[in-house]
Phi, psi and omega in degrees: 000110188221028166200161189302349181257359183299127171217149177237118183257114188289142179271343188262338183224105185293134183094345176280120181235147177231116187229152172261119177260082189275341181280352174295158172302322174248105168306136177210171172258126177250125175243111184258132179254148183292332177211163183292141183242162168281133185230148170234125186204173175245029180301146175293324176244129179076019175283178183079217181269126181201171173254126190223140171242004175205146181227124183242136172243101189264130177283127173238144179274183188288345180262019181298139179275112182272010190289331179229058185301313181297310177303310182301319180282330176302313180298316185302316187296310185292318183293339176265358179082017175272127178298119176305318186290345186233020186239139171251136173237126171258152168243149180210143174260011177271130180299146193279343172296354173266011183291146185232129170235123180240154169215155180198147186229159171215190181285350185248341183183163167230143187231141169235140186232125171237126182231136160252133193207133171216159185232031177298331173241053177300148178208160176247125175288148175099350181250157181289120185208177176283139177230163187224150189266336183274160179279149174221151183298152188278157182255325161242109175251126181239126165258110183246123185244116187247117181264103182158194182251135174220151174271156180321311177298330184286320171310316175298313184293334175288322176301317176304312184291325184290324182285326171290336178279323165315301186298323177294322181295327182289317184289319184289338172265004170061043182275126183249154170301121178293336180267319185260343183088353186282159176294130185287145169263335176187219170229175186287347189220045179280147178217156180216146169234130171239120178245134181232127181298318187075015187280144179262020189298320187280341176081019183229131165260104187283135183255338194225138173232027180289171186296338183267354171264157180307312190287320177296326178295320178294312181309305177308312177306310188297307188298305177311313180293320186288318174308304192298310185296316174303321174294310179298324171304314177290325185285333178288321178297314181297320180293331188289330189285000000 
């Protein structure tokens, strides 16, 4: 996605559109859903368990004042005509042209994954390192949209699988924790949104999304592929400068 007219229309989920709104004061990626989905997320706005029809990944620079992110995002939503009560908002310091969109479908579900990823603050979970109390814009933001049915437990399982796939992509790219030198498992500011349509078109209500399931396999491939592609895109540009 590299110009102000870019838009991605899903071939797997009719009516799902992803567009780059570059003329806004704050450029952002807007994901418009054809109907409200049940979502589970760590988004700064609309996070937790919610019903959403729009998901926004908003670019802010590294000097962004993070003192009131929730209030700021609410104002941003209103100023763009996005309903705050049914929208989730992520913030990223990664340039939006590095966004990677992957999708895949089967007889049991269809999935769309949109990721913006950078590794400037790569970190390894579980080790002693510097920590911060304040909010910071996300560095790896993953939006995972599933057209099908999933139980609440399956949604949590899906987020676990997505997190494992993200860590696998970082390992295969040999991304290291900049503070400790250990292999990174993520960055210090990652976020994820999982949205599920609940549509019964596929006739299956998924209870599991681990790596041994067909659903988990799709989730893993899409998250792995999109994280890896987004990071490689940013690294290629950095080497060219």
